[in-house]
N, C-alpha and C positions, 0 to 999 in steps of 0.2 A: 503495500501501499503506499500514496504518498506518504513522505514524513513532517513533521510539522510546518505549517508556513507552506508549502509546497516544497520543499528544499530539497530533492531528490528523492528516492524510494527507501523504502525500508522493505526487507525479504525474510522469512522467517522459515526456515527450513526443520522440521521436526520427525523424530519417530522413537520407536522402542529401544532401549540399551540395550542389547543383544546379551550382553553378559552380568545383566542388572536382574539379582534372583527376587525383585519384587516386581519386575515391569515397568518399572520406571521410565519415563520418557524423555529424552535430549533434545533440546533445541539448539541452535544458532541461530541468531537473530545479526543481521547484515545490513549496517545503518551506512549508505551513498549518498552521502548529500549534493554530491556533483553529478549525479546520474542524470539523463535527459530520457525522456519517452524516446522510446524507437530507437534510440545509438549506441554503438557499442562505443568502447575506450580500453585506455589501456592505461594502467594505474591512478583507478579512482581512490584516495583514498579511503577507508573505509573502518566505521567502529565495531568491532564484533562483541559481542555478547553471548554468552555456551552458559545455558541451562539445564540443571538434571530437576526437571520436573519433580515433585511432587517430595524431594529431597530437600530442598530451600535453598542449594548450591547454585551463587551464580558467581561469573565470571567473567571480566570487561577489560575492554582496552580502555585509557584513559580517553582518547582522544582519535583521530583519525591518522597519527603520522605514525604508529607502529605495524600498521597494517593498508594494502592495497590491492585492488581488484583489477582484474583485465575482464573485460565482458565479450564474449566472442562472438554472443549472436543476441537479440532484443528484438524481437518481432511479434506484429498481432496473430493471434493465436489463427483469427479467421476475420475473413470480410466481413463487415458490419459490428466487430466485436472491438472498438476501437481504441477501450479501452483495457483490455485484455491481453497482455503479453507471455508471451515465454523468452525467458530468458536463463541465459547462461554464460558459465567463466571458471575464474578460478583464485581464490583470495590466497594472499602472501603474508603472512608475518613475520616480523622479525624481531617481537617484544613477547614476551608471555602477556596474558591474558591473569590478570591478579582475580584473585575472591574478594568480593565486594564485601563477605559477611564471615571473615576470616582468616588466616592466615597460610593461606596455597595459593596455586600457582597453578596454569596450565597451559601448556605450548604446540601448536602444532605451525609447520612451516607449508602448506598446501593443503587448500580443502577445493574440490572441484564440485560444480554442483549446478544444479539445472531447475530454472522453479516457474511459477506463476505469477504473473506479477499483475495487480490490479491499479491502475491508475486513480479508478474513479477515489473519491475523498469518502472515508468511511461517515453515514451519518450519525 
């Protein structure tokens, strides 16, 4: 969905944690303030948040300086659905995501994704 004040987009990618005995869901939220509708781009500064839903653990970058995204495709899903797009690319991070409510951190070097992005403002 669009970010507040129409500054880029926010993408949420989630699913079950395969090794979690309680079946918790994990989610990545990518904040892309410089993303423009329908445009591909290289090295877009990205705020990354990782959550263990149900466990109450949140990890995040402080800003967009430690992670960036290369958007490989960003196209309408179908004619007549101008606000719904397929988007995909790779997120790269050179710094760890600090735990917001604890003393741990996580890190990854590369996250490849594809998602559906709705450019309509939420009601």
